[in-house]
N, C-alpha and C positions, 0 to 999 in steps of 0.2 A: 639618532642623536639623543632623543628623549630617553631611550633605554639606557644609554651610557650614563646620562645624568641621574637617572633613578638608581642605578647600581653603584654610583660613585661613593655614597656613604658606607656601603657594605665593604667595598674594596678598600676604602680608607681605614675602616675598622680592622680588617685583616692585616694591613700593613703595620698599624699601630701595635696590634697584638704580637706580630712577629718581632718587632724591635724591642718591645717592653717585656715580653714573657718568653717567647720561644728561643730567641737568639742568646740571651744571657744564660738560660738553662743549658743549652748546648755547649756554651763556652765553659760553664762550671763542670759539666760532665767530662769534658775533654781534659780539664785541669786535674780532676780526681783520677781519671785513668792514667794520666802521666805520672802523678804522684805515686800511685800504686805500682806502676811499672818500674819506678826508680827506687823502690825500697831496697835497703841494704842491711846486712847484718850489723847490729849495734844501734840502729835507729830507735829512738824513743817514739812510740806511737800511741794513738788513742783509737779504740775501735768504735763502731757505730753504737754499741751498747754502753760505752763509757769506760771500758776497761783500759787501764794505763799499763804499759809494759815496754820491754825492750825486745827487739827482733833477735831471736836466737838462731833461727834457720829459715831459709826461704826455698820453697819448691815452686813449680810452675803455677799452681793454683792455690797453694796453702802457705801459711806463715806460722811458724812456731814462735810464740811470744812468751818471754820469761817474766814472771811477776817479781815484785820486790823480795818475796820470801823464797825465791828459787823455783817456784812451781812453774811448769811449762805447760802451756795450753796451745792447741792448734786451732787456727781460724782460717776461713777462706780469705784469700787476698782481697776480695771485694768488700770485706767487712772492715777494712782499715779506713777510718775517717780522716785522720790527720797525722802528720809527722811533726814531732815537736822540735827536732834539731833544726 
């Protein structure tokens, strides 16, 4: 019984860390993966590096993004941070 009481603060800390840090991060990662899976041609996107453009073509692992001046750049699908639409 004494051992359980002495370990209870450590167990409580792990529970708090799980609900405040780990669980929200997992939830955010799930949302990002879903957003990247739902990409469609014509979506306005922002990459991790801050590049803004429109999706021109989509492959399984890559996305071709067209800039405002017509330049086309290829990015990994995982480098897409946000969809503006």
